[in-house]
N, C-alpha and C positions, 0 to 999 in steps of 0.2 A: 375449426377442428384441430386437435393437438395429435402429436404422434410420439410413440415411445421409441427411444433409442436404447441400446444395451452395451454401452462402453464403460469399462470401469473408470472411477472417478480419477481425474488427473488435473492438476493446476485449477481446482475450482470448478471442474467440468461436471458433466452428467455422470451419476452413478448408475449402475446396472438397473435398467427398467425405468429410468426417470422419464417422466412425460415432458417432451420439449414443446413449449407453447408456440409452434410455428404452424400455420394454417397450410396444410400441404396443397389444398386446392387453390390458394392464392400465390403459391410459391412461383410459378412461371411470370406472373405479373410483377411479383416482388423483384425477382432477378432482373427483369426488363427495366423496372424503375431504378434500379441501382446502376444501370449502364444504358441510359436511354440513347437510341439512335439520334443522329443530327436531324433527320426528317423521318416523318411516319406517314404513310399512305394507308388508308383505310380501304380494304376490299371486302365488303359485308362486315362480318365481325372479326376478320383477320386484321393485324397490324403488320404492315410491311415496313421494315426499317431500312433506311438508306443512310450510310456514312461514308460515302465516297470509296467503298470498297475496303476499308479498314476494319479487320476483324469480322468473323461470322457473326458474333454477338451484336454487331452494330449494323449488319447487313443480312437480316434474315426476317422470315415471316413468323410472327407468333400466332398460331392458329388455335386461338381459344374462344372463338365466337362463332355463331351460325353464318353460313353462307347459302346462296341459293343452289344452283347446280354445281356439284363439286368440280367436274371436268372444266367448265366454264371459269370457275374461280382460279383454278391452277393456271389455265391459259391466261388469264388477266396478270397473275403474278409474274409468269414467264416473260409476257410483254414488257411489264414495267421494268424488271431487271435488265432485260435486253436493251431497252432504251438507255440504260446507264452503263452498259458494257459490262454487266456482271452475270454470273449464273444465278438462277433462282435457287434460294436456300430456305428450307423450313426448319424451325425449332420443333422437335418432336419430343415433348414432355408428357406428363401423367394425363392432363386434361385436354389432350388434342382434340380439336373439333373440326369435322365430325370424326368419330372413332375409326372410321375406315380409311382416313387420309394416308396413314403410313403405308399401307398395303397398295393404295392407289399411286402413290409416288414411286414405290418400288417397281410397280408394273410399267411405269413410264421411264424407267431406267435410272432413277435417282439412286445415288450411292449414299452410304452411311459414312459421315465425317464426325470426328472428334466425340466418341462416346465419353461422357462425362458423369461423374458422381457428385452429388451434393451430399455434403457431410454437415452434421448439425450437433449442437450440444446446448445444454442449459447454461445460464450464467447465474448459478445459485449464490455464490460468494464472489463479489467483485474481485478479480486478481489485483494484486498490488502493483502500484506503478514502479517502473524501473528507471534508475537515475540517468542512463545513458540514452534514453528515448525521449524525443521530443514530439509533440503534436501541434498541428497548425490546421487552418481551415482551407488552405490552397497548397498544392505541391510547389516547393521552391526549386531552384535550378539544379542543386545537387541531387534531390529526390528525383526529378525527372531524368537526369543523366543516368542514374543507376538503374532505374526501372527500364528506360529505353534500352540500355546496354544488355541487360540481362534478358529481357522479353524479346528484343529483337535481334540479339547478337551483334549489335553495332557498337563500335568504340566512339572515340571523339568524333569522328566523321559523320556519325549518326545525327549529329545536332543539325546538319544541313539538310536531312531527309524531309522532304515535303510532307510525308505521312506523319511526321512528329507533330506538326500543327494540328492535323486531324485528331491524332491521339490526345493531345491536350484539351481539345474540345470536348471529346468523348469522356475523359477523366473528370472534367468539371462540369459535366452536364447534370449532375445530380449533386445536392448538398453532401459533403463528405469530410472526413477526417483523414489527415495524412500523418503517418508515423514515420520517423527517421531514427535509426540507431547509428550511433557514431563510435569510432576508435580513433587512435592517434592518426590514422591515414585519412580521416574524413568520413563521409557516409558509407556505412557498411550494410545496412539493411533497410528496406522500406516496406510499407504496406498501407492499404487504403481501407476505410470502413465507411458504410452508408448505413444509418439508422433510419428504419421506417416502422412506425408503430412500435411494438415491443420487441422487435427483432433487429439484428444488425447483420449485414452481409459484409464479409471480408474479401478482399481482392488484391491484385497487384503485389502479392508478396514476392520480394526479390532480394537476394543476399549476394554481396560481392563474391566472385568466384574464389578468390584467395582466402576467404574468411568463413567458408561454410563449415558446418558441423562444429560450431563453437557457441551455438545457443543464441546468436543473434536474431535469427528468424522467430525463435520462440518468444524472445523478449518483445519483439514487435507485436506479435499476435496478442500477448498478454496485455501489453499497454493498450492496444486497441480495444479489447474486450472490457478492460477496467474503465476505460473512458466511456464506452457505450453503456456500461452498467449504470454509471453516474448520470447518463441521459435517459434512463428509464428502460433499457433493453434487458430482457430476461432470457433471451435465447440468441444463438449466433448460427450462422450458415455460411458456407463457402463452396466453391466449385473447384474440382480438380479432374483432370482428364485421366482416364483409366490408365493410360501409359506412363503417367508421372508417379512411379511408385515411391521415389524419395519424399515427395511432398506428402503422399498419403500416410507414410510412416510418421513424418513430423506432426501432421494433424491428429493422428491416433494417439500419439503420446501426449497431446494437449486436451484429450477428451472427446474429440469429435468422432461421430460414428455415422456410417451410411444412412442416409434419410431418404432419398430420391435418386432418380438418374434421369439423363436426357441424352439426346444425340441430335445431329443435323442430318437432314436429307438434302443433298446437293445435286441439282441437275447435272448429269455427265455431259462433258463437252468433248467433241470429236476433233482430234488434232488434225490440222490441214495437211 
């Protein structure tokens, strides 16, 4: 199934009313495949991800398949995550199954976390490659340093954070392309792309704080789109939290438009 977006053309993106060839009913599975958990436990048709607590994406249930008794399935999820010292978290997207799950979780006291928009655009004309952006099949040390510093707010001391090892395992769990833009001071912006079928998912866009609003992030995105188009992708998608208005503005200027949304439901914990 394809879906129409209505963003004015920008940077070779979708024009108003362009049909973007992304199957919205496969979107949740596609997003999970681009950031696969380190371990997955099946509970009926649900997929419970475990990644040692690093990110909700890597430590949440994708409930897109049938289960038996709903309450018993949720109980099983809660026991699983409790054994790992984590709260139970559910990814609530378009095709959540069963349809009453969100209301049932709310009744059990689960709270909403990280409301997120999925933006999409067609890649009708491959964007031109840009000279200061390099692409490789694995993230190098400068790529990881910048992404970790921006995403986690950590400086050089962040290299010793044990969570960084987990992050690197998650990043490289899917075949991906890693883009780095450079200036005279070194790596200035990075991004990641996973191509699956005819679509490419972008993630991990980070720009060095002292170099923002100079077009570096745009260059990385366009380089990744051009690379993906050369690999057969005809549409792109990405995720951005509702609170990240700066990123939303950047992506809108590159032709991305709202396509879907999701949020997490997390079991509330009681402070001692």
